[in-house]
ZAPA-942938 format. One record per residue (C-alpha): z negated, y negated, x negated; residue in three letters; chain. Coordinates in Angstrom, 3 decimals. Each point is the difference from the previous one (the first is absolute). Example, Ala and Ser with C-alpha at 12.3 -4.5 7.8 and 13.67 -1.06 7.14 Angstrom:
BEGIN
<r w="-7.800" v="4.500" u="-12.300" type="ALA" mol="A"/>
<r w="0.660" v="-3.440" u="-1.370" type="SER" mol="A"/>
//
This chain:
BEGIN
<r w="-97.288" v="-59.708" u="-121.717" type="MET" mol="A"/>
<r w="-2.947" v="-1.907" u="1.458" type="GLY" mol="A"/>
<r w="0.359" v="-2.483" u="2.791" type="VAL" mol="A"/>
<r w="-0.818" v="-2.887" u="-2.333" type="ASN" mol="A"/>
<r w="2.729" v="0.807" u="-2.535" type="ASN" mol="A"/>
<r w="3.147" v="-2.050" u="0.515" type="TYR" mol="A"/>
<r w="3.284" v="0.104" u="-1.841" type="ASN" mol="A"/>
<r w="3.147" v="-2.105" u="0.172" type="LYS" mol="A"/>
<r w="1.578" v="2.298" u="2.569" type="ASN" mol="A"/>
<r w="-2.878" v="-0.608" u="2.412" type="HIS" mol="A"/>
<r w="0.154" v="-3.783" u="-0.341" type="LEU" mol="A"/>
<r w="3.640" v="-0.931" u="-0.690" type="ARG" mol="A"/>
<r w="1.399" v="0.613" u="3.466" type="LEU" mol="A"/>
<r w="-2.978" v="-1.512" u="1.873" type="PRO" mol="A"/>
<r w="0.312" v="-3.170" u="-2.116" type="VAL" mol="A"/>
<r w="3.744" v="-0.307" u="0.671" type="LEU" mol="A"/>
<r w="-0.332" v="0.711" u="3.713" type="TRP" mol="A"/>
<r w="-3.018" v="-2.300" u="0.161" type="GLY" mol="A"/>
<r w="2.094" v="-2.843" u="-1.389" type="LEU" mol="A"/>
<r w="2.742" v="0.789" u="2.495" type="LEU" mol="A"/>
<r w="-2.606" v="0.129" u="2.764" type="HIS" mol="A"/>
<r w="-1.285" v="-3.436" u="-0.970" type="GLY" mol="A"/>
<r w="3.502" v="-1.484" u="-0.162" type="ILE" mol="A"/>
<r w="0.894" v="1.480" u="3.382" type="ASN" mol="A"/>
<r w="-3.085" v="-1.487" u="1.646" type="ASP" mol="A"/>
<r w="0.554" v="-3.350" u="-1.761" type="TRP" mol="A"/>
<r w="3.477" v="-0.104" u="1.530" type="VAL" mol="A"/>
<r w="-1.380" v="0.888" u="3.440" type="ALA" mol="A"/>
<r w="-2.746" v="-2.625" u="-0.210" type="GLY" mol="A"/>
<r w="2.462" v="-2.640" u="-1.193" type="TYR" mol="A"/>
<r w="2.531" v="0.744" u="2.732" type="MET" mol="A"/>
<r w="-2.487" v="0.105" u="2.882" type="LEU" mol="A"/>
<r w="-1.903" v="-3.113" u="-1.069" type="ALA" mol="A"/>
<r w="3.156" v="-1.935" u="-0.838" type="SER" mol="A"/>
<r w="1.511" v="0.961" u="3.354" type="PHE" mol="A"/>
<r w="-3.157" v="-1.157" u="1.784" type="ALA" mol="A"/>
<r w="0.199" v="-3.390" u="-1.711" type="ILE" mol="A"/>
<r w="3.626" v="-0.600" u="0.959" type="ARG" mol="A"/>
<r w="-0.001" v="1.406" u="3.557" type="ASN" mol="A"/>
<r w="-2.051" v="-0.279" u="3.180" type="ASP" mol="A"/>
<r w="-3.087" v="2.152" u="0.521" type="SER" mol="A"/>
<r w="1.607" v="2.317" u="2.565" type="LYS" mol="A"/>
<r w="2.827" v="0.986" u="-2.328" type="ASP" mol="A"/>
<r w="-2.443" v="0.381" u="-2.891" type="ALA" mol="A"/>
<r w="-2.242" v="2.319" u="2.033" type="MET" mol="A"/>
<r w="3.025" v="1.987" u="1.157" type="LEU" mol="A"/>
<r w="1.225" v="0.600" u="-3.544" type="MET" mol="A"/>
<r w="-3.520" v="0.879" u="-1.157" type="LEU" mol="A"/>
<r w="-0.193" v="2.647" u="2.718" type="ILE" mol="A"/>
<r w="3.481" v="1.290" u="-0.860" type="VAL" mol="A"/>
<r w="-0.947" v="0.256" u="-3.660" type="TYR" mol="A"/>
<r w="-3.266" v="1.782" u="0.821" type="ALA" mol="A"/>
<r w="1.717" v="2.513" u="2.263" type="ILE" mol="A"/>
<r w="2.629" v="0.847" u="-2.621" type="ILE" mol="A"/>
<r w="-2.045" v="-0.412" u="-3.167" type="GLY" mol="A"/>
<r w="-3.199" v="1.728" u="1.129" type="PHE" mol="A"/>
<r w="0.897" v="2.009" u="3.111" type="GLY" mol="A"/>
<r w="3.232" v="1.149" u="-1.649" type="GLY" mol="A"/>
<r w="-1.845" v="1.635" u="-2.882" type="GLN" mol="A"/>
<r w="-0.819" v="3.157" u="1.946" type="LEU" mol="A"/>
<r w="3.622" v="0.960" u="0.784" type="PRO" mol="A"/>
<r w="0.988" v="-0.922" u="-3.571" type="VAL" mol="A"/>
<r w="-2.818" v="2.218" u="-1.298" type="GLY" mol="A"/>
<r w="1.146" v="2.903" u="2.157" type="MET" mol="A"/>
<r w="3.561" v="-0.512" u="-1.212" type="TRP" mol="A"/>
<r w="-1.115" v="-0.038" u="-3.628" type="LEU" mol="A"/>
<r w="-2.098" v="3.147" u="0.381" type="ASP" mol="A"/>
<r w="2.919" v="1.717" u="1.696" type="SER" mol="A"/>
<r w="2.592" v="-0.940" u="-2.625" type="SER" mol="A"/>
<r w="-2.385" v="0.239" u="-2.982" type="ARG" mol="A"/>
<r w="2.223" v="-2.329" u="-1.997" type="SER" mol="A"/>
<r w="-2.096" v="-2.599" u="-1.779" type="PHE" mol="A"/>
<r w="2.954" v="-1.312" u="-1.958" type="LYS" mol="A"/>
<r w="2.098" v="-0.771" u="3.073" type="SER" mol="A"/>
<r w="-2.845" v="-1.752" u="1.773" type="PHE" mol="A"/>
<r w="-0.875" v="-1.939" u="-3.140" type="SER" mol="A"/>
<r w="3.557" v="-1.297" u="-0.196" type="LYS" mol="A"/>
<r w="-0.058" v="-0.863" u="3.700" type="ALA" mol="A"/>
<r w="-3.247" v="-1.958" u="-0.490" type="SER" mol="A"/>
<r w="1.439" v="-2.062" u="-2.840" type="LEU" mol="A"/>
<r w="3.303" v="-0.641" u="1.771" type="ILE" mol="A"/>
<r w="-1.681" v="-1.077" u="3.247" type="LEU" mol="A"/>
<r w="-2.270" v="-2.398" u="-1.865" type="LEU" mol="A"/>
<r w="2.947" v="-1.600" u="-1.800" type="LEU" mol="A"/>
<r w="2.067" v="-0.150" u="3.211" type="VAL" mol="A"/>
<r w="-2.878" v="-1.734" u="1.795" type="SER" mol="A"/>
<r w="0.059" v="-2.788" u="-2.606" type="LEU" mol="A"/>
<r w="3.725" v="-0.579" u="0.446" type="VAL" mol="A"/>
<r w="-0.179" v="0.287" u="3.787" type="THR" mol="A"/>
<r w="-2.814" v="-2.545" u="0.204" type="TRP" mol="A"/>
<r w="2.229" v="-2.616" u="-1.624" type="CYS" mol="A"/>
<r w="2.685" v="0.654" u="2.614" type="ILE" mol="A"/>
<r w="-2.114" v="0.539" u="3.114" type="ASN" mol="A"/>
<r w="-3.823" v="-0.141" u="-0.080" type="PRO" mol="A"/>
<r w="-0.323" v="2.088" u="3.169" type="TYR" mol="A"/>
<r w="2.050" v="2.824" u="-1.502" type="ALA" mol="A"/>
<r w="-1.791" v="-0.412" u="-3.330" type="GLY" mol="A"/>
<r w="-3.393" v="0.668" u="1.586" type="ILE" mol="A"/>
<r w="1.360" v="3.055" u="1.810" type="VAL" mol="A"/>
<r w="1.398" v="1.459" u="-3.226" type="VAL" mol="A"/>
<r w="-3.268" v="-0.870" u="-1.751" type="ALA" mol="A"/>
<r w="-1.800" v="2.084" u="2.623" type="GLY" mol="A"/>
<r w="2.122" v="3.036" u="-0.852" type="PHE" mol="A"/>
<r w="-0.515" v="-0.683" u="-3.689" type="SER" mol="A"/>
<r w="-3.759" v="-0.125" u="0.489" type="SER" mol="A"/>
<r w="-0.041" v="3.309" u="1.856" type="ALA" mol="A"/>
<r w="1.987" v="1.737" u="-2.744" type="PHE" mol="A"/>
<r w="-1.911" v="-1.564" u="-2.911" type="VAL" mol="A"/>
<r w="-3.437" v="0.850" u="1.387" type="HIS" mol="A"/>
<r w="0.867" v="3.566" u="0.981" type="VAL" mol="A"/>
<r w="2.115" v="0.891" u="-3.021" type="THR" mol="A"/>
<r w="-2.280" v="-1.686" u="-2.503" type="GLY" mol="A"/>
<r w="-3.078" v="1.548" u="1.552" type="GLY" mol="A"/>
<r w="1.543" v="3.475" u="0.040" type="ALA" mol="A"/>
<r w="1.242" v="-0.225" u="-3.593" type="VAL" mol="A"/>
<r w="-3.390" v="-1.230" u="-1.231" type="CYS" mol="A"/>
<r w="-1.796" v="2.738" u="1.916" type="LEU" mol="A"/>
<r w="2.130" v="2.567" u="-1.826" type="GLU" mol="A"/>
<r w="-0.512" v="-1.714" u="-3.352" type="ALA" mol="A"/>
<r w="-3.744" v="-0.643" u="0.378" type="SER" mol="A"/>
<r w="-1.080" v="3.635" u="-0.419" type="ASP" mol="A"/>
<r w="-2.781" v="-0.437" u="2.589" type="ASN" mol="A"/>
<r w="-1.359" v="-3.129" u="-1.683" type="ARG" mol="A"/>
<r w="-0.931" v="-3.175" u="1.857" type="VAL" mol="A"/>
<r w="0.556" v="-2.453" u="-2.868" type="GLY" mol="A"/>
<r w="3.813" v="0.235" u="-0.063" type="PRO" mol="A"/>
<r w="0.078" v="-0.518" u="3.766" type="LEU" mol="A"/>
<r w="-2.022" v="-3.162" u="-0.488" type="GLY" mol="A"/>
<r w="2.661" v="-1.265" u="-2.389" type="LEU" mol="A"/>
<r w="2.638" v="0.507" u="2.685" type="PHE" mol="A"/>
<r w="-1.873" v="-1.421" u="2.984" type="THR" mol="A"/>
<r w="-1.682" v="-2.986" u="-1.717" type="ALA" mol="A"/>
<r w="2.942" v="-2.429" u="-0.402" type="PRO" mol="A"/>
<r w="0.952" v="0.095" u="3.697" type="GLY" mol="A"/>
<r w="-2.559" v="-2.373" u="1.500" type="VAL" mol="A"/>
<r w="0.150" v="-2.299" u="-3.010" type="LEU" mol="A"/>
<r w="3.785" v="-0.165" u="0.276" type="GLY" mol="A"/>
<r w="-0.253" v="-0.802" u="3.694" type="LEU" mol="A"/>
<r w="-2.476" v="-2.803" u="-0.691" type="ALA" mol="A"/>
<r w="2.115" v="-1.450" u="-2.807" type="LEU" mol="A"/>
<r w="3.125" v="0.161" u="2.148" type="GLY" mol="A"/>
<r w="-1.744" v="-1.810" u="2.840" type="THR" mol="A"/>
<r w="-1.334" v="-2.724" u="-2.286" type="VAL" mol="A"/>
<r w="3.425" v="-0.527" u="-1.610" type="SER" mol="A"/>
<r w="1.874" v="-0.175" u="3.315" type="SER" mol="A"/>
<r w="0.950" v="-3.652" u="-0.569" type="SER" mol="A"/>
<r w="2.152" v="0.888" u="-3.014" type="LEU" mol="A"/>
<r w="3.776" v="-0.005" u="0.362" type="SER" mol="A"/>
<r w="1.951" v="3.215" u="0.451" type="ALA" mol="A"/>
<r w="1.224" v="-0.414" u="-3.585" type="PHE" mol="A"/>
<r w="-3.311" v="1.487" u="-1.157" type="TRP" mol="A"/>
<r w="0.972" v="3.321" u="1.612" type="LEU" mol="A"/>
<r w="1.977" v="0.607" u="-3.173" type="LEU" mol="A"/>
<r w="-3.298" v="0.753" u="-1.733" type="VAL" mol="A"/>
<r w="-0.931" v="3.039" u="2.139" type="PRO" mol="A"/>
<r w="3.654" v="1.054" u="0.054" type="GLY" mol="A"/>
<r w="0.272" v="0.122" u="-3.784" type="LEU" mol="A"/>
<r w="-3.423" v="1.646" u="-0.204" type="SER" mol="A"/>
<r w="1.121" v="2.787" u="2.323" type="VAL" mol="A"/>
<r w="3.079" v="0.618" u="-2.140" type="LEU" mol="A"/>
<r w="-2.155" v="0.164" u="-3.129" type="LEU" mol="A"/>
<r w="-2.475" v="2.407" u="1.608" type="ILE" mol="A"/>
<r w="2.851" v="2.232" u="1.139" type="SER" mol="A"/>
<r w="1.105" v="0.451" u="-3.609" type="VAL" mol="A"/>
<r w="-3.397" v="1.416" u="-0.952" type="PHE" mol="A"/>
<r w="-0.460" v="1.832" u="3.289" type="LEU" mol="A"/>
<r w="3.102" v="2.142" u="-0.298" type="PHE" mol="A"/>
<r w="-0.453" v="1.080" u="-3.570" type="ARG" mol="A"/>
<r w="0.080" v="3.767" u="-0.194" type="GLN" mol="A"/>
<r w="-3.537" v="0.283" u="-1.328" type="LYS" mol="A"/>
<r w="-1.267" v="-1.945" u="3.006" type="ASN" mol="A"/>
<r w="1.596" v="2.386" u="2.488" type="SER" mol="A"/>
<r w="-2.220" v="2.064" u="2.235" type="ILE" mol="A"/>
<r w="0.706" v="2.932" u="2.287" type="VAL" mol="A"/>
<r w="-1.531" v="0.939" u="3.314" type="PHE" mol="A"/>
<r w="-2.751" v="2.583" u="-0.159" type="HIS" mol="A"/>
<r w="-2.604" v="0.878" u="2.572" type="ALA" mol="A"/>
<r w="-2.494" v="2.323" u="-1.584" type="ALA" mol="A"/>
<r w="-3.289" v="0.424" u="1.806" type="GLN" mol="A"/>
<r w="-2.917" v="-1.664" u="-1.812" type="PRO" mol="A"/>
<r w="-2.178" v="2.430" u="-1.888" type="ALA" mol="A"/>
<r w="-3.126" v="-1.556" u="1.501" type="LYS" mol="A"/>
<r w="0.534" v="-1.659" u="3.378" type="PRO" mol="A"/>
<r w="-1.768" v="-3.340" u="0.047" type="LEU" mol="A"/>
<r w="-0.825" v="0.238" u="3.701" type="LEU" mol="A"/>
<r w="-1.296" v="3.557" u="0.114" type="ASP" mol="A"/>
<r w="2.328" v="0.866" u="2.849" type="GLY" mol="A"/>
<r w="-1.451" v="-2.445" u="2.551" type="HIS" mol="A"/>
<r w="3.099" v="-1.415" u="1.623" type="ASP" mol="A"/>
<r w="-1.934" v="-2.314" u="2.246" type="TRP" mol="A"/>
<r w="-1.144" v="-1.959" u="-3.031" type="ILE" mol="A"/>
<r w="3.576" v="-1.085" u="-0.555" type="MET" mol="A"/>
<r w="0.155" v="-1.442" u="3.485" type="LEU" mol="A"/>
<r w="-3.143" v="-1.934" u="-0.830" type="GLY" mol="A"/>
<r w="1.629" v="-1.190" u="-3.215" type="ILE" mol="A"/>
<r w="3.044" v="-1.212" u="1.917" type="LEU" mol="A"/>
<r w="-2.242" v="-1.852" u="2.418" type="LEU" mol="A"/>
<r w="-1.905" v="-1.496" u="-2.934" type="THR" mol="A"/>
<r w="3.259" v="-1.163" u="-1.559" type="VAL" mol="A"/>
<r w="0.963" v="-1.607" u="3.304" type="THR" mol="A"/>
<r w="-3.305" v="-1.785" u="0.419" type="LEU" mol="A"/>
<r w="0.043" v="-1.025" u="-3.646" type="ARG" mol="A"/>
<r w="3.397" v="-1.571" u="0.437" type="SER" mol="A"/>
<r w="-1.069" v="-1.654" u="3.256" type="LEU" mol="A"/>
<r w="-2.970" v="-1.636" u="-1.710" type="VAL" mol="A"/>
<r w="2.261" v="-0.988" u="-2.883" type="TYR" mol="A"/>
<r w="2.494" v="-1.643" u="2.349" type="ASP" mol="A"/>
<r w="-2.744" v="-1.998" u="1.683" type="ILE" mol="A"/>
<r w="-1.396" v="-1.084" u="-3.357" type="ILE" mol="A"/>
<r w="3.480" v="-0.957" u="-1.111" type="GLN" mol="A"/>
<r w="0.209" v="-2.429" u="2.908" type="GLN" mol="A"/>
<r w="-3.465" v="-1.366" u="-0.723" type="VAL" mol="A"/>
<r w="0.966" v="-0.435" u="-3.652" type="GLY" mol="A"/>
<r w="2.662" v="-2.481" u="0.988" type="GLN" mol="A"/>
<r w="-2.739" v="-2.514" u="0.789" type="HIS" mol="A"/>
<r w="-0.738" v="-0.266" u="-3.726" type="TRP" mol="A"/>
<r w="2.317" v="-1.531" u="-2.562" type="GLN" mol="A"/>
<r w="1.696" v="2.812" u="-1.914" type="GLN" mol="A"/>
<r w="-1.968" v="2.476" u="2.118" type="GLY" mol="A"/>
<r w="2.945" v="2.380" u="0.188" type="LEU" mol="A"/>
<r w="0.223" v="0.156" u="-3.773" type="LEU" mol="A"/>
<r w="-3.694" v="0.812" u="-0.311" type="VAL" mol="A"/>
<r w="0.386" v="2.767" u="2.580" type="ILE" mol="A"/>
<r w="3.169" v="1.351" u="-1.649" type="GLY" mol="A"/>
<r w="-1.550" v="0.066" u="-3.459" type="ILE" mol="A"/>
<r w="-3.149" v="1.629" u="1.380" type="SER" mol="A"/>
<r w="1.976" v="2.771" u="1.686" type="ALA" mol="A"/>
<r w="2.067" v="0.480" u="-3.173" type="PHE" mol="A"/>
<r w="-3.045" v="0.410" u="-2.234" type="LEU" mol="A"/>
<r w="-1.842" v="2.119" u="2.545" type="GLY" mol="A"/>
<r w="2.764" v="2.595" u="0.200" type="LYS" mol="A"/>
<r w="0.529" v="0.281" u="-3.747" type="ILE" mol="A"/>
<r w="-3.676" v="0.043" u="-0.989" type="ILE" mol="A"/>
<r w="-0.930" v="2.205" u="2.943" type="GLY" mol="A"/>
<r w="2.685" v="2.557" u="-0.807" type="GLY" mol="A"/>
<r w="-1.051" v="0.559" u="-3.584" type="PHE" mol="A"/>
<r w="-3.739" v="-0.174" u="0.676" type="VAL" mol="A"/>
<r w="0.422" v="2.526" u="2.824" type="ALA" mol="A"/>
<r w="1.587" v="2.385" u="-2.499" type="ASP" mol="A"/>
<r w="-2.940" v="-0.552" u="-2.330" type="LYS" mol="A"/>
<r w="-2.938" v="0.422" u="2.373" type="ILE" mol="A"/>
<r w="1.649" v="1.769" u="2.957" type="GLY" mol="A"/>
<r w="1.565" v="-1.503" u="3.082" type="TRP" mol="A"/>
<r w="-2.884" v="0.872" u="2.328" type="LYS" mol="A"/>
<r w="-2.530" v="-1.756" u="-2.211" type="THR" mol="A"/>
<r w="2.260" v="-3.025" u="-0.290" type="TRP" mol="A"/>
<r w="0.535" v="-0.227" u="3.758" type="VAL" mol="A"/>
<r w="-3.716" v="0.349" u="0.718" type="TYR" mol="A"/>
<r w="-0.627" v="-2.940" u="-2.331" type="ILE" mol="A"/>
<r w="2.837" v="-2.353" u="0.943" type="THR" mol="A"/>
<r w="0.203" v="0.328" u="3.784" type="LEU" mol="A"/>
<r w="-3.617" v="-1.012" u="0.699" type="PRO" mol="A"/>
<r w="0.339" v="-2.752" u="-2.588" type="LEU" mol="A"/>
<r w="3.188" v="-1.229" u="1.647" type="ALA" mol="A"/>
<r w="-1.691" v="-0.021" u="3.400" type="PHE" mol="A"/>
<r w="-2.857" v="-2.145" u="-1.312" type="VAL" mol="A"/>
<r w="2.277" v="-2.426" u="-1.834" type="LEU" mol="A"/>
<r w="2.361" v="-0.432" u="2.952" type="LEU" mol="A"/>
<r w="-2.876" v="-0.498" u="2.425" type="GLN" mol="A"/>
<r w="-1.907" v="-2.583" u="-1.997" type="PHE" mol="A"/>
<r w="2.806" v="-1.570" u="-2.009" type="GLY" mol="A"/>
<r w="2.075" v="-1.493" u="2.793" type="ARG" mol="A"/>
<r w="-0.562" v="-3.520" u="-1.279" type="ASP" mol="A"/>
<r w="0.612" v="0.848" u="-3.650" type="ASN" mol="A"/>
<r w="3.533" v="0.908" u="-1.023" type="ILE" mol="A"/>
<r w="-1.183" v="1.628" u="-3.219" type="TYR" mol="A"/>
<r w="-2.457" v="2.301" u="1.771" type="MET" mol="A"/>
<r w="2.797" v="0.870" u="2.400" type="LEU" mol="A"/>
<r w="2.246" v="0.712" u="-2.964" type="GLY" mol="A"/>
<r w="-2.546" v="2.374" u="-1.502" type="PHE" mol="A"/>
<r w="-0.406" v="1.702" u="3.356" type="GLY" mol="A"/>
<r w="3.753" v="0.378" u="0.356" type="ILE" mol="A"/>
<r w="0.193" v="1.482" u="-3.496" type="ALA" mol="A"/>
<r w="-2.576" v="2.632" u="0.975" type="CYS" mol="A"/>
<r w="1.751" v="0.686" u="3.282" type="LEU" mol="A"/>
<r w="3.515" v="0.206" u="-1.428" type="GLN" mol="A"/>
<r w="-1.109" v="2.356" u="-2.771" type="SER" mol="A"/>
<r w="0.113" v="2.745" u="2.636" type="SER" mol="A"/>
<r w="3.785" v="-0.275" u="0.423" type="VAL" mol="A"/>
<r w="1.063" v="2.215" u="-2.956" type="PRO" mol="A"/>
<r w="-2.762" v="2.458" u="0.913" type="ILE" mol="A"/>
<r w="1.274" v="0.179" u="3.577" type="SER" mol="A"/>
<r w="3.496" v="0.643" u="-1.305" type="LEU" mol="A"/>
<r w="-1.128" v="2.910" u="-2.174" type="LEU" mol="A"/>
<r w="-2.155" v="1.525" u="2.734" type="LEU" mol="A"/>
<r w="2.828" v="-0.155" u="2.506" type="MET" mol="A"/>
<r w="2.252" v="1.815" u="-2.461" type="ARG" mol="A"/>
<r w="-2.671" v="2.648" u="-0.559" type="GLN" mol="A"/>
<r w="0.089" v="0.744" u="3.703" type="SER" mol="A"/>
<r w="3.818" v="-0.107" u="0.207" type="LEU" mol="A"/>
<r w="1.028" v="1.582" u="-3.322" type="PRO" mol="A"/>
<r w="3.537" v="0.662" u="1.174" type="GLN" mol="A"/>
<r w="0.619" v="-3.545" u="1.200" type="TYR" mol="A"/>
<r w="-0.450" v="-2.729" u="-2.634" type="PRO" mol="A"/>
<r w="2.299" v="-2.356" u="1.897" type="GLY" mol="A"/>
<r w="-1.896" v="0.357" u="3.263" type="VAL" mol="A"/>
<r w="-3.308" v="-0.298" u="-1.866" type="SER" mol="A"/>
<r w="1.094" v="-3.359" u="-1.396" type="SER" mol="A"/>
<r w="1.285" v="-1.154" u="3.374" type="ALA" mol="A"/>
<r w="-3.219" v="0.909" u="1.799" type="MET" mol="A"/>
<r w="-2.153" v="-2.064" u="-2.376" type="VAL" mol="A"/>
<r w="2.306" v="-2.847" u="-1.045" type="LEU" mol="A"/>
<r w="1.965" v="-0.404" u="3.225" type="GLY" mol="A"/>
<r w="-1.533" v="1.498" u="3.120" type="VAL" mol="A"/>
<r w="-3.536" v="-1.163" u="-0.741" type="GLY" mol="A"/>
<r w="1.090" v="-3.608" u="-0.534" type="ILE" mol="A"/>
<r w="2.293" v="0.068" u="3.045" type="ALA" mol="A"/>
<r w="-2.857" v="1.188" u="2.197" type="LEU" mol="A"/>
<r w="-2.319" v="-2.585" u="-1.525" type="ALA" mol="A"/>
<r w="2.335" v="-2.792" u="1.059" type="GLY" mol="A"/>
<r w="0.062" v="1.187" u="3.617" type="LEU" mol="A"/>
<r w="-3.596" v="-0.835" u="0.930" type="PRO" mol="A"/>
<r w="0.227" v="-3.268" u="-1.914" type="LEU" mol="A"/>
<r w="3.069" v="-0.964" u="2.052" type="TYR" mol="A"/>
<r w="-1.665" v="1.146" u="3.214" type="VAL" mol="A"/>
<r w="-3.174" v="-1.983" u="-0.692" type="ILE" mol="A"/>
<r w="2.071" v="-3.078" u="-0.843" type="ASP" mol="A"/>
<r w="1.890" v="0.195" u="3.282" type="HIS" mol="A"/>
<r w="-3.022" v="0.670" u="2.183" type="GLY" mol="A"/>
<r w="0.958" v="3.447" u="1.280" type="HIS" mol="A"/>
<r w="-3.549" v="1.223" u="-0.547" type="PHE" mol="A"/>
<r w="-1.122" v="-2.685" u="2.429" type="VAL" mol="A"/>
<r w="2.768" v="0.336" u="2.542" type="ASP" mol="A"/>
<r w="0.111" v="3.787" u="0.158" type="GLY" mol="A"/>
<r w="-0.190" v="3.331" u="-1.770" type="TRP" mol="A"/>
<r w="3.638" v="0.196" u="-1.037" type="PHE" mol="A"/>
<r w="-0.736" v="-0.764" u="-3.643" type="GLY" mol="A"/>
<r w="-2.893" v="2.450" u="-0.193" type="VAL" mol="A"/>
<r w="1.961" v="2.821" u="1.594" type="VAL" mol="A"/>
<r w="3.022" v="-0.680" u="-2.206" type="GLY" mol="A"/>
<r w="-2.071" v="0.009" u="-3.173" type="PHE" mol="A"/>
<r w="-1.849" v="3.212" u="0.901" type="VAL" mol="A"/>
<r w="3.268" v="1.665" u="1.032" type="ALA" mol="A"/>
<r w="1.523" v="-0.937" u="-3.360" type="ALA" mol="A"/>
<r w="-2.960" v="1.526" u="-1.844" type="LEU" mol="A"/>
<r w="0.265" v="3.190" u="2.052" type="VAL" mol="A"/>
<r w="3.741" v="0.234" u="-0.641" type="LEU" mol="A"/>
<r w="-0.455" v="-0.434" u="-3.754" type="ILE" mol="A"/>
<r w="-2.781" v="2.596" u="0.078" type="GLY" mol="A"/>
<r w="2.317" v="2.486" u="1.694" type="ILE" mol="A"/>
<r w="2.749" v="-0.664" u="-2.543" type="VAL" mol="A"/>
<r w="-2.485" v="0.545" u="-2.818" type="PHE" mol="A"/>
<r w="-1.296" v="3.281" u="1.436" type="LEU" mol="A"/>
<r w="3.517" v="1.347" u="0.556" type="VAL" mol="A"/>
<r w="1.058" v="-0.867" u="-3.551" type="LEU" mol="A"/>
<r w="-3.238" v="1.429" u="-1.364" type="ARG" mol="A"/>
<r w="0.638" v="3.276" u="1.812" type="LYS" mol="A"/>
<r w="3.582" v="0.173" u="-1.290" type="LEU" mol="A"/>
<r w="-1.176" v="-0.712" u="-3.535" type="ALA" mol="A"/>
<r w="-2.526" v="2.832" u="0.115" type="MET" mol="A"/>
<r w="2.668" v="2.365" u="1.293" type="ARG" mol="A"/>
<r w="2.300" v="-0.885" u="-2.911" type="ARG" mol="A"/>
<r w="-2.757" v="0.594" u="-2.508" type="ILE" mol="A"/>
<r w="-0.968" v="3.356" u="1.499" type="SER" mol="A"/>
//
C-alpha cells in the first residue's frame, strides 16, 4: 500500500487521541491561567514550573515505562483516569489539581503518541491529526480561564465519550517494533541529534512568539489555530511530496515570515504554521531511529524538546546569561545528557533487531 493511501484504521485512533490531546491541553491551559488570575505571581510561577517538570520532563520516564511494559491498554486507561481525576481534584484543591494535570499530560502525550506511531504505518498525516489539537487546546484553555469551574463538566463528559470509542475492540492496537523496510535516515544517527536540537529550537522560538502574541488581542487564538492547521496540512502534504521536500520549503519560509512579520500577527501565524508543520515529521523520524521505543520517541519530541526549550527562555528572563554562565552550562549539559540517553537507547534498539 502506498504512503498516500489511508484507511479508517490509520486515521481512527489518531483522531480520537488527537481529541483527547486537545482536551488535556485545554484543561492544562485553563487551570494554569485561572490559577494565575486568582493567586499572586510567585505562586503562579511555582505551579507553572511544577506542571512543566511533571508534564514535560516526566514524559521520558513514562515513555520508558510504557516501552518496558508494552501495554497500550493499561496506559490508555491510566491517561483517561488521570485526566478525569485532575478535573475533580481541581475543584477541591487547585494546587493538587495542577499536579495531577501534570501527570495526566505526561501520560496522554506519551501514550497517545506511541499508539498513533503504531497505527500510522510510517505515515506523517495521522501523526499530524494527533499533535495538531494540543496547541489549539492550550490557547483555548488560556483564553477561557475566566469561566467558572462548572464548565469543566464539558471536558469531563467529552473524555468519557471518547473512552467509549477508544476501547472498542476494533480500535485496539498491539505493540510491535518491526524495523522499517527503508530507513528514512540512512543510518546516520547524528542526524537524529540534529533533529532533537531543531525541535528544541523550534519550541524555543514558538515560546517566545507565544509571549509576543499576547500583545495582540486574541493573539493566542491566532497562534493556536496557525499551529493546528500547520501540523495537519503539513503532515498530509509531507506524505504526498516527501518530508524532506516539505521541510526544505517550509523552514526557510518560516524563517523569513518570523523575521519580517514581527509586527503583523497574521504573518507570524503563517510562519508558525510552517514551523509547527515539522512536529509530526520529527515524531516519525525519531521513531524511525528508535524502532523499539515508541514511548520514548514520543517523549523525546513532545516532552523533552519542549522542556529544554523552556529552560533558556526562563534563564534569559531571569538574567542568568548576564550574571553568569550557569544557564548556558545547564542548557548544554541537558542537551548532552539527552544525547547520551538517545545513543544508549539507539544502541539497545539495534541489538534487539539484530
